[in-house]
Every structure is written in C-alpha cells, then in structure tokens.
C-alpha positions in Angstrom: 3.9 -16.1 5.0 4.4 -12.7 5.9 7.3 -10.1 5.2 8.0 -8.2 8.6 8.8 -4.2 8.2 11.5 -5.4 11.0 13.4 -7.9 8.8 14.9 -5.3 6.3 18.4 -6.3 5.4 20.5 -3.7 5.4 23.1 -2.8 2.5 26.2 -4.4 2.6 28.0 -7.7 2.0 26.9 -9.5 -1.4 27.2 -12.9 0.4 24.1 -14.2 1.6 25.0 -15.8 4.9 26.8 -12.9 5.8 23.8 -10.9 4.7 21.2 -13.3 6.3 24.1 -13.2 9.9 22.9 -9.0 10.0 19.1 -9.9 10.5 16.8 -9.2 13.5 13.5 -10.7 14.1 13.3 -13.4 11.3 12.2 -16.7 11.1 13.4 -18.6 8.0 12.9 -22.3 6.8 15.9 -23.5 4.7 14.4 -25.9 1.8 16.6 -28.4 -0.5 16.8 -32.1 -1.0 18.5 -33.8 1.1 22.2 -33.4 1.2 22.3 -30.2 -0.8 24.1 -28.1 1.7 21.4 -26.6 3.9 23.1 -28.0 7.1 26.5 -26.4 5.9 24.6 -23.2 4.6 23.1 -22.9 8.2 26.7 -22.8 9.8 28.3 -20.4 7.6 25.0 -18.1 8.5 26.1 -18.9 12.4 30.1 -18.2 11.5 29.5 -14.8 10.2 27.2 -14.3 13.6 29.8 -15.3 15.8 32.6 -13.1 14.4 29.8 -10.5 15.0 30.1 -11.4 18.2 26.4 -12.5 18.2 25.0 -15.6 20.7 24.6 -18.5 18.3 22.9 -21.7 19.2 22.9 -24.8 17.2 20.1 -27.4 17.6 21.0 -30.4 15.9 18.2 -33.3 15.5 20.0 -35.2 12.3 23.6 -35.1 13.1 25.9 -34.7 15.9 27.9 -31.9 15.9 31.7 -33.0 15.6 33.3 -30.2 13.8 32.0 -26.8 12.6 33.3 -24.6 10.2 33.8 -21.6 12.4 35.6 -20.4 15.7 32.6 -20.9 18.5 34.9 -18.4 20.7 34.4 -15.9 18.1 30.5 -15.5 19.5 29.1 -13.6 22.9 27.5 -16.6 24.3 27.9 -20.8 22.2 25.6 -23.4 22.4 24.8 -26.8 21.4 21.7 -28.6 22.0 22.2 -32.3 20.6 19.5 -34.7 20.2 20.7 -37.4 18.0 20.7 -40.7 19.6 24.9 -41.3 19.2 26.2 -38.1 20.9 29.1 -37.3 22.4 29.4 -36.4 26.6 27.8 -33.6 28.1 30.2 -30.9 28.6 30.7 -27.2 28.2 28.4 -25.8 26.0 27.0 -29.0 25.1 23.7 -30.6 26.5 22.8 -33.6 24.8 18.7 -34.5 24.8 19.2 -38.3 22.9 15.9 -38.1 21.0 14.9 -35.5 18.4 11.5 -36.8 19.6 11.5 -35.3 23.0 10.4 -31.6 22.5 10.4 -30.8 26.5 13.8 -32.2 26.8 14.8 -29.7 23.8 12.5 -26.7 24.9 14.6 -26.8 28.8 18.2 -25.6 27.4 17.3 -24.0 24.5 15.0 -21.6 26.6 18.0 -20.9 29.0 19.8 -20.5 26.2 17.1 -17.7 24.9 16.7 -16.3 28.2 18.3 -13.0 28.2 20.3 -13.8 25.1 21.1 -10.6 23.0 20.1 -10.9 19.3 20.5 -14.8 19.1 21.6 -16.8 15.9 19.6 -20.0 16.2 20.3 -23.3 13.6 17.9 -26.0 14.1 19.1 -29.1 12.0 16.2 -30.1 11.1 12.5 -30.3 11.1 12.2 -33.1 9.0 14.1 -35.4 11.6 11.9 -33.8 14.4 8.9 -35.1 12.1 10.1 -38.6 12.0 10.4 -38.9 16.1 7.5 -36.6 16.7 3.7 -36.2 15.8 2.8 -33.0 13.6 0.8 -31.4 16.3 3.4 -31.5 19.0 6.0 -30.2 16.5 4.5 -27.3 15.7 3.6 -26.5 19.2 7.6 -26.5 19.9 8.5 -24.7 17.0 5.8 -21.9 17.3 6.9 -21.5 20.6 10.5 -21.5 19.4 10.1 -18.9 16.7 8.0 -16.8 18.5 10.8 -16.6 21.3 13.8 -16.7 18.1 11.6 -13.2 16.4 12.2 -10.9 19.7 15.8 -9.6 18.2 17.1 -13.0 16.9 17.4 -14.9 13.8 16.6 -18.5 13.4 17.0 -21.0 10.1 15.1 -24.0 10.4 16.1 -27.1 7.6 13.3 -29.1 5.8 14.4 -31.5 3.4 12.2 -31.1 0.5 10.1 -33.9 -1.2 10.2 -35.9 2.6 7.0 -34.6 3.4 3.5 -33.9 1.8 2.6 -30.8 0.5 -0.6 -30.6 3.6 2.6 -30.7 6.2 4.8 -28.2 4.2 2.2 -25.8 4.1 1.1 -26.1 7.5 4.9 -25.5 8.8 5.8 -22.7 6.5 2.8 -20.7 8.3 5.5 -20.2 11.3 7.9 -18.6 9.1 8.2 -15.0 7.3 10.8 -16.4 4.4 12.3 -19.2 3.4 16.4 -20.3 1.9 15.8 -22.3 -1.1 19.0 -24.1 -1.3 20.4 -26.6 -4.5 23.5 -28.1 -5.6 24.6 -26.5 -8.7 28.0 -28.6 -10.3 30.2 -28.5 -7.7 29.1 -25.7 -5.5 25.6 -24.6 -3.6 23.5 -21.8 -4.6 20.8 -20.0 -2.6 18.0 -17.7 -2.6 16.0 -15.9 -0.3 12.8 -15.3 -0.4 10.2 -13.5 1.4 12.9 -11.4 3.0 13.2 -7.3 2.6 16.3 -6.4 1.1 16.5 -10.1 -1.0 15.7 -10.0 -4.6 15.0 -13.6 -4.9 17.7 -14.5 -7.0 20.0 -17.5 -7.0 23.4 -16.7 -5.3 26.2 -18.9 -5.3 27.5 -19.7 -1.6 30.5 -19.5 -0.3 30.7 -22.8 2.3 34.7 -23.4 2.6 
C-alpha cells in the first residue's frame, strides 16, 4: 500500500475519528472482526466531517441506515445509497438500490453525488457484503473507480470483515487503499490504530463512539 504525500494529517485533535475527518486524498480500509465497531467508527468520522461542513455520503451494503450518530444537516451535502434488500422508501437524501450485487446501480447515485462534490467523505459498509453478492473481479473494478474518484480531494472509508475472506482476496483488495484503520474491541470499548497514513503513529487509541 502506498503512503501519498498529500495524505499528511495536520496536527491537532487526538481523537482518531476527528483527525481522519480532516484528511484529503485518502482511501482507507477499515479492518476488524465482525461487530467490532467498524461501522460506528466510520459513522463517527462522517459525523466529524459533517460538523466541518464537508460533503458526506454513506453507502450501506450491510444494514440499512435507520439512525445516525450525527446530524446530517450539519454537512454541506448529505446522501445515503442503501444497497440492502430491506430498505426504507426513497426520499430526501436516500437512494435505494436493493442489492449489494448491483454494482452498476450503486455506481450511478454515487457518481451523481461525487460529481462536483467538495472534499467528500464517504463510508462504504461493507466490502465484505459486496463480495457476498458480486464476483471479485467486478467488485475490484467497482472499487477501483470509486477510490479513484474519492481520492481527488476526498476521504473514503471501506469496512472489511477480518477473517471472512482468504488471504489472497485480502491482499488483492488492499492494493486499492492508501492505508488501513484496524478496529478491535477492548473490554466495553473500541480501540483503533491507523497504519500507512502520514501523521499517525500506528498506535492503538481509544475511540469515542458515543
């Protein structure tokens, strides 16, 4: 995985979600066991980005977005692309696709959102769900285009279930990302460490997901 110079993280807050929300030009794989807090952490990054008035997009292929830990009205622009089978009705910022395997259907509203977006912050939850419905070659092409578009001034977080796929699959998809965020449960809390991104020491840090 590369470590682009433009991904340098400015000095400032210690909270990893707040720090990641200030990046530009980075795509990060968020890795951890199932139910380890990857999605809540990704949403906390989006919450910080919304507070900073950045464009925020959620692409959900695992669970419908029924509630958020932040006020989407804080964002400059906010959108949801819901790829889960049991979706709520279209309306406002929500676009339903209906299947994580419909990569063309997912790409269309995502492209519309990103077109002209100002430093967007995107959460895709999850790569593992997409791989349950689509073949690896198609998923790789889809993510290759998406990460390329997001890298143009934005930040992308892509959750990936540790242990759900073979090592070869993991190595193949990590080529698309500048670094990774590792997530683990510790007691009643969640810890993260950011690897491969300038300005982060690669140490485990407590994540505030409230």
